C-alpha positions in Angstrom: -7.0 -67.7 17.7 -3.7 -66.4 17.8 -3.4 -63.4 20.0 -1.1 -60.9 18.8 0.7 -58.4 21.3 2.1 -54.9 20.0 4.7 -53.2 22.0 4.8 -49.4 21.5 8.2 -48.2 20.0 9.8 -44.5 19.5 7.8 -42.6 16.8 4.9 -44.5 17.6 5.6 -47.9 15.0 4.6 -50.7 17.0 7.4 -53.9 17.9 5.1 -56.3 15.2 5.2 -53.9 12.7 9.3 -53.2 12.8 9.6 -57.0 12.3 7.6 -57.2 9.3 9.6 -54.1 7.7 12.7 -55.8 8.8 12.0 -59.0 6.7 10.8 -56.8 3.8 14.0 -55.6 3.8 15.7 -59.0 4.1 13.6 -60.4 1.2 14.7 -56.7 -1.0 17.9 -56.8 -0.3 18.4 -60.7 -1.2 17.3 -59.6 -4.5 19.3 -56.7 -5.0 22.5 -59.0 -4.6 21.6 -62.6 -6.0 19.5 -61.7 -8.9 19.8 -57.9 -9.2 17.7 -58.2 -13.3 14.7 -59.1 -11.3 14.3 -56.3 -9.3 13.1 -53.6 -11.8 9.7 -56.3 -12.0 9.2 -56.2 -7.9 7.1 -53.8 -6.2 5.9 -53.2 -2.4 2.5 -53.1 -1.7 2.0 -52.3 1.4 4.2 -54.7 3.4 4.2 -57.6 0.7 6.1 -57.6 -2.4 5.0 -58.6 -5.8 6.7 -59.5 -8.8 5.2 -59.4 -12.3 6.9 -60.4 -15.0 6.3 -59.3 -19.0 8.4 -62.6 -20.2 8.7 -66.1 -19.1 11.4 -66.9 -16.2 13.5 -69.5 -16.4 13.4 -72.4 -14.1 16.2 -71.2 -12.1 14.3 -67.8 -11.9 11.6 -69.7 -10.5 13.2 -71.7 -7.8 14.9 -68.4 -6.9 11.4 -66.4 -6.3 10.3 -69.9 -4.7 13.7 -70.2 -2.2 13.2 -66.5 -0.4 9.6 -66.8 0.2 7.5 -66.1 -3.3 4.5 -67.7 -4.7 2.7 -67.8 -7.5 -1.1 -66.2 -7.5 -3.2 -67.5 -10.0 -5.7 -64.8 -9.1 -3.5 -61.6 -10.0 -1.2 -63.1 -12.2 1.8 -62.2 -9.9 4.8 -63.7 -8.0 4.1 -62.2 -4.1 5.9 -62.5 -0.9 4.1 -61.8 2.4 6.8 -61.0 4.1 5.7 -62.7 7.1 2.6 -60.7 7.3 -0.5 -63.0 7.9 -3.6 -61.8 6.5 -6.6 -63.5 4.4 -7.3 -63.2 0.8 -8.5 -59.5 -0.2 -11.7 -59.6 -2.6 -10.6 -56.3 -3.8 -7.1 -55.1 -5.0 -4.7 -54.4 -2.8 -2.9 -52.1 -4.6 -5.9 -49.4 -4.7 -5.9 -49.7 -1.0 -1.8 -49.8 -0.6 0.7 -47.8 -0.9 2.7 -49.1 -4.5 6.7 -48.7 -4.3 8.9 -49.5 -7.7 12.1 -50.8 -6.0 14.2 -50.6 -9.2 
């Protein structure tokens, strides 16, 4: 069992949430800098990043996504990056539960 400790920061946010947001920001900046053409197909679902492409990715693009922490989700047919957020598989669609923000 993993114990998680949260420390309240100014403004009511906890320290663990702040670290997760930093990881998400880091991945977004890497995408925008290294492969800006992929950003238009990416969006945030809560603290996770999802990438949904209507075209076949090149092997280099696939490797880039893997290198920055994305993995293919065959059930939802999207690339996902948890950005450090540990969670279990959801039986429902997270897009219905969490805010969805386009990165473009």
